[in-house]
C-alpha positions in Angstrom: 78.4 133.6 -48.2 81.2 135.9 -47.2 84.5 134.2 -46.0 84.1 136.0 -42.7 81.0 133.9 -41.9 83.0 130.7 -42.2 85.8 132.0 -40.0 83.4 133.1 -37.2 82.6 130.9 -34.2 79.3 129.1 -34.3 77.6 131.4 -31.8 78.4 134.4 -33.9 77.2 132.7 -37.0 73.9 131.9 -35.2 73.6 135.5 -34.0 74.3 134.6 -30.3 76.7 136.6 -28.1 80.1 134.8 -27.9 82.3 134.9 -24.9 85.8 133.4 -24.8 86.2 131.0 -21.9 88.7 131.8 -19.1 91.9 129.9 -19.5 92.1 127.1 -16.9 95.6 128.2 -15.7 94.0 131.3 -14.0 92.5 129.2 -11.2 95.8 127.4 -10.6 97.6 130.7 -10.4 95.2 132.0 -7.9 95.5 128.9 -5.8 99.3 129.1 -5.9 99.1 132.8 -4.7 96.8 131.8 -1.8 99.1 129.0 -0.8 102.1 131.3 -0.9 100.4 133.8 1.4 99.5 131.0 3.8 103.0 129.7 3.9 104.4 133.2 4.5 102.0 133.7 7.5 103.0 130.3 9.0 106.7 131.2 8.6 106.3 134.6 10.3 104.3 133.0 13.1 107.0 130.4 13.6 109.8 133.0 13.7 107.8 135.1 16.2 107.3 132.1 18.4 111.0 131.3 18.3 111.9 134.8 19.3 109.6 134.7 22.3 111.1 131.4 23.4 114.6 132.6 23.1 113.9 135.7 25.2 112.1 133.7 27.9 115.3 131.6 28.3 117.4 134.6 29.2 118.6 134.6 32.9 116.6 137.0 35.1 118.3 140.2 36.0 119.6 140.4 39.5 118.0 143.2 41.7 120.3 146.1 42.6 120.3 145.0 46.3 120.1 141.5 47.7 116.6 141.2 49.2 117.8 138.9 52.0 121.2 140.2 53.0 120.9 143.9 52.0 124.2 144.2 50.1 124.7 145.4 46.5 125.0 142.8 43.8 128.0 144.5 42.4 131.1 146.4 43.8 130.1 149.6 45.4 131.7 152.8 44.1 134.7 154.2 46.0 133.5 155.6 49.3 134.6 158.9 51.0 138.0 158.5 52.7 139.7 159.7 55.8 143.2 159.4 57.2 143.5 156.9 60.0 146.4 156.4 62.4 147.2 153.3 64.4 150.1 154.4 66.5 152.6 155.8 63.9 151.1 153.8 61.0 148.9 155.7 58.6 146.1 154.4 56.4 143.7 155.9 53.9 140.3 154.4 54.9 137.0 154.4 53.0 134.1 155.0 55.4 131.3 152.5 55.2 128.5 154.0 57.3 125.1 153.3 55.8 123.4 149.9 56.0 124.0 149.1 52.3 127.6 150.3 52.5 128.3 148.2 55.6 126.6 145.1 54.2 128.5 145.4 50.8 131.9 146.3 52.1 134.7 144.8 49.9 132.3 142.6 48.0 133.2 142.2 44.3 136.3 144.4 44.7 139.5 142.9 43.2 142.3 144.6 45.1 143.2 146.7 48.2 146.5 148.5 48.3 148.9 148.1 51.3 148.1 151.6 52.6 144.3 151.3 52.0 141.6 150.2 54.4 137.8 150.2 54.9 136.4 151.5 58.2 132.9 150.3 59.2 131.1 152.7 61.5 128.1 151.5 63.5 125.6 153.8 65.3 125.5 153.8 69.1 122.4 151.6 69.2 124.3 148.9 67.4 127.3 148.6 69.8 127.7 144.9 70.4 129.4 141.7 69.2 130.4 141.6 65.5 130.7 138.9 62.9 132.3 139.7 59.6 132.2 137.2 56.7 133.6 137.2 53.2 130.7 136.5 50.9 131.4 137.7 47.3 134.9 138.7 48.4 138.1 137.7 46.6 140.7 139.8 48.4 142.1 138.2 51.6 141.7 140.6 54.5 142.4 141.1 58.2 140.0 143.0 60.4 140.3 144.8 63.7 137.3 144.7 66.0 137.3 148.1 67.7 135.7 149.4 70.9 133.8 152.7 71.0 136.8 154.5 72.5 138.9 153.4 69.5 140.9 150.6 71.2 141.5 147.5 69.1 140.0 144.6 71.0 140.6 141.8 68.5 142.5 141.2 65.2 141.2 138.4 62.9 141.9 137.1 59.5 139.1 136.9 56.9 139.3 134.4 54.0 137.7 134.8 50.6 134.4 133.1 50.2 133.9 132.4 53.9 130.1 132.8 54.6 130.3 131.8 58.2 132.4 134.7 59.3 134.6 135.3 62.4 132.5 135.9 65.5 134.0 138.4 68.0 134.7 137.3 71.5 134.1 140.9 72.7 130.6 142.4 72.9 131.5 146.1 73.3 132.3 146.9 69.7 131.4 149.8 67.4 133.9 149.9 64.6 135.6 147.4 62.3 138.7 148.2 60.3 139.5 146.0 57.3 143.0 145.9 55.7 145.0 143.7 53.4 145.5 140.3 55.1 148.6 140.4 57.4 148.9 144.2 57.5 148.7 144.3 61.3 151.5 141.8 61.6 153.7 143.5 59.0 153.3 146.9 60.7 153.5 145.6 64.3 150.0 146.8 65.2 148.5 144.8 68.0 145.4 144.7 70.2 145.3 147.6 72.6 146.4 150.1 69.9 144.1 153.1 69.7 142.7 154.1 66.3 142.5 157.8 65.6 141.7 159.9 62.5 142.8 163.3 61.2 139.9 164.8 63.1 140.6 163.2 66.4 139.2 160.2 68.2 136.6 157.9 66.4 133.9 159.3 68.6 134.9 162.9 67.9 135.1 162.1 64.2 131.8 160.3 63.7 129.6 161.2 66.7 130.6 164.8 67.8 128.6 166.2 70.6 
């Protein structure tokens, strides 16, 4: 017999088709690959869940306008200005006239120069008593409660953080002028002083006929 016959597997020697068996490590490798994929999926799911949890813990964004008090939740931009005279004393006053401007006032502002002021102008239908408070305000202020003809009826001090406010004793009020605290005393401006602007009286300036 030829030497090739002795070296051939039995199945070949018997004339049967011979197939080499698959090495057993192939099954282990497949199992490892499947487990690796499963671990990767679990890790990605866990990371995704952590991201959702972190974002859900972020504080909610405040609305632009407070829904209950009607003021901005940040300092309002500088408003249009006008020159105001109280006797011989001159101020540059920002004009707060809309509801949001009036409600916001000096909130979140950090300073007011000695020659600056903010003038609050109310429409005729809102002539009446006034109460100004200092929510979200850090700058100490004084305020003049002013009658429709421009006469200062009362002068009051407003303190940072006071949410009660100072109620006027007068009911016939249409304007309020805020200045740095103590300004009226430093400049000898008292009740009875008439406030005018570069355009005339307060009525001529804001409610011309």
